[in-house]
C-alpha positions as a Markdown table, in Angstrom:
| # | Residue | x | y | z |
|---|---|---|---|---|
| 1 | Unk | 113.3 | 115.8 | 85.3 |
| 2 | Unk | 114.7 | 117.4 | 82.1 |
| 3 | Unk | 112.8 | 116.7 | 78.9 |
| 4 | Unk | 115.1 | 115.0 | 76.4 |
| 5 | Unk | 114.3 | 114.2 | 72.8 |
| 6 | Unk | 116.4 | 112.8 | 70.0 |
| 7 | Unk | 116.5 | 114.5 | 66.5 |
| 8 | Unk | 113.6 | 112.2 | 65.4 |
| 9 | Unk | 111.6 | 113.1 | 68.6 |
| 10 | Unk | 112.1 | 109.9 | 70.6 |
| 11 | Unk | 112.2 | 110.4 | 74.3 |
| 12 | Unk | 115.4 | 109.4 | 76.1 |
| 13 | Unk | 117.3 | 109.4 | 79.4 |
| 14 | Unk | 121.0 | 108.8 | 80.0 |
| 15 | Unk | 122.1 | 106.8 | 83.0 |
| 16 | Unk | 125.1 | 104.9 | 84.5 |
| 17 | Unk | 124.5 | 101.3 | 85.3 |
| 18 | Unk | 124.6 | 101.1 | 89.2 |
| 19 | Unk | 126.0 | 98.2 | 91.1 |
| 20 | Unk | 122.6 | 97.0 | 92.4 |
| 21 | Unk | 121.4 | 96.6 | 88.8 |
| 22 | Unk | 124.4 | 94.3 | 87.9 |
| 23 | Unk | 124.7 | 90.6 | 88.5 |
| 24 | Unk | 127.8 | 88.8 | 89.9 |
| 25 | Unk | 129.6 | 89.1 | 86.5 |
| 26 | Unk | 128.9 | 92.8 | 86.5 |
| 27 | Unk | 126.4 | 92.7 | 83.6 |
| 28 | Unk | 123.1 | 94.5 | 83.7 |
| 29 | Unk | 120.4 | 92.2 | 85.0 |
| 30 | Unk | 117.5 | 91.6 | 82.5 |
| 31 | Unk | 115.0 | 92.6 | 85.2 |
| 32 | Unk | 116.9 | 95.8 | 85.8 |
| 33 | Unk | 116.5 | 96.6 | 82.1 |
| 34 | Unk | 112.8 | 96.0 | 82.5 |
| 35 | Unk | 112.7 | 98.4 | 85.4 |
| 36 | Unk | 114.5 | 101.1 | 83.5 |
| 37 | Unk | 112.2 | 100.7 | 80.5 |
| 38 | Unk | 109.1 | 100.9 | 82.6 |
| 39 | Unk | 110.4 | 104.0 | 84.3 |
| 40 | Unk | 111.2 | 105.7 | 81.0 |
| 41 | Unk | 107.7 | 104.8 | 79.7 |
| 42 | Unk | 106.3 | 106.5 | 82.8 |
| 43 | Unk | 108.2 | 109.7 | 82.1 |
| 44 | Unk | 107.4 | 109.7 | 78.4 |
| 45 | Unk | 103.7 | 109.1 | 79.1 |
| 46 | Unk | 103.6 | 112.0 | 81.6 |
| 47 | Unk | 105.3 | 114.3 | 79.1 |
| 48 | Unk | 102.6 | 113.6 | 76.5 |
| 49 | Unk | 99.6 | 113.8 | 78.9 |
| 50 | Unk | 98.8 | 110.1 | 79.0 |
| 51 | Unk | 100.6 | 109.1 | 82.2 |
| 52 | Unk | 99.3 | 107.3 | 85.3 |
| 53 | Unk | 97.8 | 110.5 | 86.8 |
| 54 | Unk | 96.0 | 111.3 | 83.5 |
| 55 | Unk | 94.4 | 107.9 | 83.2 |
| 56 | Unk | 93.7 | 107.6 | 86.9 |
| 57 | Unk | 91.4 | 110.6 | 86.8 |
| 58 | Unk | 89.2 | 108.5 | 84.4 |
| 59 | Unk | 89.4 | 105.3 | 86.5 |
| 60 | Unk | 91.7 | 103.6 | 84.1 |
| 61 | Unk | 95.3 | 102.3 | 84.1 |
| 62 | Unk | 98.0 | 101.0 | 81.8 |
| 63 | Unk | 98.8 | 97.3 | 82.2 |
| 64 | Unk | 102.0 | 95.8 | 80.7 |
| 65 | Unk | 101.0 | 92.6 | 78.8 |
| 66 | Unk | 104.3 | 91.5 | 77.4 |
| 67 | Unk | 107.9 | 92.5 | 76.6 |
| 68 | Unk | 110.1 | 91.1 | 73.9 |
| 69 | Unk | 113.7 | 91.9 | 74.7 |
| 70 | Unk | 116.8 | 91.3 | 72.6 |
| 71 | Unk | 120.1 | 91.8 | 74.3 |
| 72 | Unk | 122.9 | 92.4 | 71.7 |
| 73 | Unk | 125.7 | 93.3 | 74.1 |
| 74 | Unk | 124.9 | 93.4 | 77.8 |
| 75 | Unk | 126.0 | 96.6 | 79.4 |
| 76 | Unk | 128.3 | 96.4 | 82.4 |
| 77 | Unk | 128.3 | 98.1 | 85.9 |
| 78 | Unk | 129.4 | 101.7 | 85.5 |
| 79 | Unk | 128.7 | 101.8 | 81.7 |
| 80 | Unk | 127.0 | 105.0 | 80.6 |
| 81 | Unk | 124.0 | 104.2 | 78.5 |
| 82 | Unk | 121.1 | 106.0 | 76.8 |
| 83 | Unk | 117.7 | 104.4 | 76.9 |
| 84 | Unk | 115.3 | 105.6 | 74.1 |
| 85 | Unk | 111.6 | 105.0 | 73.8 |
| 86 | Unk | 108.9 | 105.8 | 71.2 |
| 87 | Unk | 105.3 | 104.8 | 70.5 |
| 88 | Unk | 105.1 | 102.3 | 67.7 |
| 89 | Unk | 101.3 | 102.3 | 67.1 |
| 90 | Unk | 98.3 | 100.0 | 67.8 |
| 91 | Unk | 98.0 | 96.3 | 67.2 |
| 92 | Unk | 94.4 | 95.3 | 68.0 |
| 93 | Unk | 93.8 | 96.2 | 71.6 |
| 94 | Unk | 97.6 | 96.6 | 72.3 |
| 95 | Unk | 99.4 | 99.9 | 72.4 |
| 96 | Unk | 103.0 | 99.1 | 71.3 |
| 97 | Unk | 106.1 | 101.0 | 72.7 |
| 98 | Unk | 109.7 | 100.3 | 71.6 |
| 99 | Unk | 112.9 | 100.8 | 73.5 |
| 100 | Unk | 116.5 | 100.9 | 72.5 |
| 101 | Unk | 119.5 | 100.9 | 74.9 |
| 102 | Unk | 122.8 | 102.1 | 73.4 |
| 103 | Unk | 126.3 | 103.0 | 74.6 |
| 104 | Unk | 128.0 | 106.3 | 74.3 |
| 105 | Unk | 129.0 | 105.6 | 70.7 |
| 106 | Unk | 125.4 | 104.7 | 69.7 |
| 107 | Unk | 126.1 | 101.0 | 69.5 |
| 108 | Unk | 122.9 | 99.0 | 70.4 |
| 109 | Unk | 123.0 | 97.1 | 73.7 |
| 110 | Unk | 119.4 | 96.0 | 73.9 |
| 111 | Unk | 116.1 | 96.5 | 72.0 |
| 112 | Unk | 112.6 | 95.9 | 73.2 |
| 113 | Unk | 109.0 | 96.0 | 72.1 |
| 114 | Unk | 106.4 | 96.1 | 74.8 |
| 115 | Unk | 102.6 | 95.7 | 74.6 |
| 116 | Unk | 100.3 | 97.6 | 76.8 |
| 117 | Unk | 96.5 | 97.4 | 77.5 |
| 118 | Unk | 94.3 | 100.0 | 79.1 |
| 119 | Unk | 91.9 | 98.6 | 81.7 |
| 120 | Unk | 89.1 | 100.0 | 83.8 |
| 121 | Unk | 90.5 | 100.1 | 87.3 |
| 122 | Unk | 87.3 | 98.9 | 89.0 |
| 123 | Unk | 85.9 | 96.3 | 86.5 |
| 124 | Unk | 89.3 | 95.2 | 85.2 |
| 125 | Unk | 87.8 | 95.2 | 81.7 |
| 126 | Unk | 89.9 | 96.1 | 78.7 |
| 127 | Unk | 89.2 | 99.5 | 77.0 |
| 128 | Unk | 89.2 | 100.0 | 73.3 |
| 129 | Unk | 91.4 | 102.6 | 71.8 |
| 130 | Unk | 88.5 | 104.7 | 70.4 |
| 131 | Unk | 86.9 | 104.8 | 73.9 |
| 132 | Unk | 90.2 | 106.0 | 75.3 |
| 133 | Unk | 90.5 | 108.7 | 72.7 |
| 134 | Unk | 87.1 | 110.0 | 73.6 |
| 135 | Unk | 87.9 | 109.9 | 77.2 |
| 136 | Unk | 91.2 | 111.8 | 77.2 |
| 137 | Unk | 91.0 | 113.5 | 73.7 |
| 138 | Unk | 93.5 | 113.1 | 70.9 |
| 139 | Unk | 97.0 | 114.3 | 71.2 |
| 140 | Unk | 99.2 | 114.7 | 68.1 |
| 141 | Unk | 102.9 | 115.0 | 68.2 |
| 142 | Unk | 105.7 | 114.2 | 65.9 |
| 143 | Unk | 107.4 | 111.1 | 67.2 |
| 144 | Unk | 109.1 | 108.0 | 65.8 |
| 145 | Unk | 111.8 | 107.3 | 63.3 |
| 146 | Unk | 109.8 | 108.5 | 60.3 |
| 147 | Unk | 108.9 | 111.8 | 62.1 |
| 148 | Unk | 105.4 | 111.4 | 60.7 |
| 149 | Unk | 102.5 | 112.7 | 62.9 |
| 150 | Unk | 100.8 | 109.9 | 64.8 |
| 151 | Unk | 98.4 | 109.6 | 67.6 |
| 152 | Unk | 100.3 | 109.2 | 70.9 |
| 153 | Unk | 99.2 | 106.8 | 73.6 |
| 154 | Unk | 101.9 | 105.9 | 76.0 |
| 155 | Unk | 102.4 | 103.9 | 79.2 |
| 156 | Unk | 102.9 | 104.1 | 82.9 |
| 157 | Unk | 104.9 | 101.7 | 85.1 |
| 158 | Unk | 102.7 | 102.0 | 88.2 |
| 159 | Unk | 100.4 | 99.0 | 87.6 |
| 160 | Unk | 103.2 | 96.8 | 86.1 |
| 161 | Unk | 105.2 | 95.8 | 89.1 |
| 162 | Unk | 104.2 | 92.1 | 88.9 |
| 163 | Unk | 105.6 | 92.0 | 85.3 |
| 164 | Unk | 109.0 | 93.0 | 86.7 |
| 165 | Unk | 108.8 | 90.5 | 89.5 |
| 166 | Unk | 108.0 | 87.8 | 86.9 |
| 167 | Unk | 111.0 | 88.9 | 84.9 |
| 168 | Unk | 113.2 | 88.7 | 87.9 |
| 169 | Unk | 111.9 | 85.2 | 88.7 |
| 170 | Unk | 112.4 | 84.0 | 85.1 |
| 171 | Unk | 116.0 | 85.4 | 85.0 |
| 172 | Unk | 116.8 | 83.7 | 88.3 |
| 173 | Unk | 115.5 | 80.4 | 87.0 |
| 174 | Unk | 117.6 | 80.7 | 83.8 |
| 175 | Unk | 120.8 | 81.2 | 85.9 |
| 176 | Unk | 120.2 | 78.1 | 88.0 |
| 177 | Unk | 122.2 | 74.9 | 87.2 |
| 178 | Unk | 120.1 | 72.0 | 86.1 |
| 179 | Unk | 118.7 | 69.8 | 88.9 |
| 180 | Unk | 120.6 | 66.5 | 89.4 |
| 181 | Unk | 118.8 | 63.5 | 87.9 |
């Protein structure tokens, strides 16, 4: 996979919306956006040395806790889009990662903030950020819209499959007509 960074050092990938990620009205499925975002987080994490394999060697894993997604203009099947991601910082125990999907002109299609936790793979206990830093060591890289140096902790999609399934289930419920009374 080719490394791609914007001018302000945000990691991105370009893709064309495939038919299997579109619904009956040819719009991108919300769960498909979640899949794309998690995959991009996986690649960005690997680039920075904090991916699944890096954490696995220490018996830990990333776990997706929540995603807040705002769809501005849902992309259509065959649309070419750019999905961009960057680390947003820490909020308590949560590592925040943002995403933006845009069309070829740079117009926003969707924006997302995700919250991730690091857990011990055997005990399932949460790990504090200072313990994680001691375990894998600090990495510094210029990233984010300000371009200021920040500590980078990123995410992997491997342990987050159930979150995607939950998103698919939620989206399917929202599309159902109300039950007759």
